[in-house]
N, C-alpha and C positions, 0 to 999 in steps of 0.2 A: 676129514677136513670139511666135507660138504655139510655134515651135521653142525659143526662149529659155525660155519658161515650162515646157516639157516637160523641158528639160535641168536647170533649177533644181529642179523637182519630183523628178526622178530623183536628183540629187545629195543633196538633203535626205533622201530615202528611204534612200539608200545610207549616208549618215553616221549616220542614226538607228539603222539596224539593225546597222551595224558596231559602234557604241558599245554597243548592246544586247547583242551577242554578247560583248563584253569584260566587261560587267557580270555576265553570267550564265555565265561559264566554269565548267566542272566543276571542283570542288575535291576534293582528296583527303580522304576521311573519316579524320581523325586517329585516331579510336578503333580503327580496324582494325589499327594498328601498335603493337607492344609497346615499341619503343624510340624515343626522340626525340632530335632535334638542333635546331639553330637556325642562323640567319645564313647560309643557303645552303650550309652544309657544316661546321658544328661539331657533332661527335658526342662523346658521353661514355658511359662504361660503368663501373660499379662493379666492382672486382676481387673475385672470389669469395673469395679468400684473405685479404682485408683490407678490412673495411667502411669504412675511413677513406681508402682510396686509390681514385683514379679514373684510368682511361686516357682521355686526350683526343686527339681527332683533328680537326685544323683543315685543311679542304680548300679551296683557292682554286679555286672552281668556274669562275671566269672564265678561268683559264689552263689548265684541264684539259679534255679532251674528256669531256663528260657525256652519254653515250648508253647504249644498251642492250647494248653490247659490253663484256664483262669485260676490264678492263685491270689490269696489274700494275705497280706502281711501287716503287722503292727508297724507304725512309723516312729514310735518312741522306743529308744534303746535298741534300735536295729542298725548295726553298723553297715549292713549291705544296702540299705535304702535311707538316704538322708533327704528329708523334706523340710524346706524352710521358705520364708518370705523375705525378700530383700527389697528394701525401700531405697530408691535412687534419689539423687538430689534434683532431678528434673524429670518431667514427663517425656517419654520417648517411645517410639514403636520399634526402635533399633537398639536394644541393649547390647552391652559388651559380652554377650554369651555367644559361644560357637562362631567366633569371627576372628579373623586376623587383623581386621581394620578396627582399631579401638578408638572410641571417642574420648579424648583426654580430659574433657570436661565432665564426663559422666562418672559419678562415684556412688558407692553404696554408703548410705548414711545411717541405716538401721537394719538390723537383722532380727527377725521373729522366728524363734525355734519352735518346732512341733512339740506339743505337750500332751496330745491325745490324737487318736484317729487310726484309721486303717487305709491301706491302699490295695486296690485290686489291679493286677497286671495280667495282660493277655497278649501273647505274641501272635499277631495276625498273619505275619509272613516273616520267614527267616531265609536269607540267602545263605546257602551252605557252601558257597564258593570258598576254598581255602585261602585265596589271596585277598578276599574282601568280605568282611562280615557286615551284613546289613539286617536291620529289623524294622518292622512296622509294629508299633505297640498301641494298645488301647489301655488307658489309665483311668481308674475311678478312685477319687479321694473321698473318703466317707467319714463324717463326723470329726473333722480335723480341727484342732485348736492350736493356736500359735501365741506365744508370749514374747514380748520384747524385754529389754533390760530394765525398763521402768514398770514391769508387771502389767502392761496393757495387753489386752487379749483380743485376738481376731478369731472368730469361729467361722468355719466353712463347712456347712452341713453336707454339701455334695458338690463335687467338681469333676466333670468328665473331660478328659483330653483325648480326643478320638483320632486315630490314624496318625500317630507320631512316627516320623521317619528318623531313625538314628543309624549311624554307621561308625 
C-alpha cells in the first residue's frame, strides 16, 4: 500500500509541475520586434513607394521546416508560401491584416500575383511552449516580380523584413 501511495504522490507531483511549466513558458516580448505578423506565418509590409499597397506573405508553417537554418524557396508555384501585393483603395498605416477591428471603408482593389522570385526564411527564435507557438522570422525577398490582371509588372529586386513576430 505504501508503494502505491508513493507512486500516486509522484505522479500527482509530476503532473502538477509539468502543467506549471506549460503555463509559465517564456513568451517572446512583442515590443522588441518592429514588424508583426499573425496566424503562425502571415506577414505584411507596406511598400515604401506606395502607401496604399502591401506585400503579403502567407507561410504554411506546418508544411515547411521552421528552424534556425536559413532556407530559400521559390515563390511561384509553391503552395506553402504565397506572396502577393494588395492595392488598397486608400493610403493607410493600419490595414485590415491581423486585427479584429476592421476598417469598413478599406478594400482591396487590385491584387498582384508573384510571377518570379525567391524568398529566404530564417527562424530567429521559436518558443517551443506546447500551449503557445511563437516565432521571430527574418525574411528576404529576392528578384521578385508581380503582375496584375492588366499585365502590369512590379519588380522588387530585394526586400528584407527583419525580426517579424508571428504567433
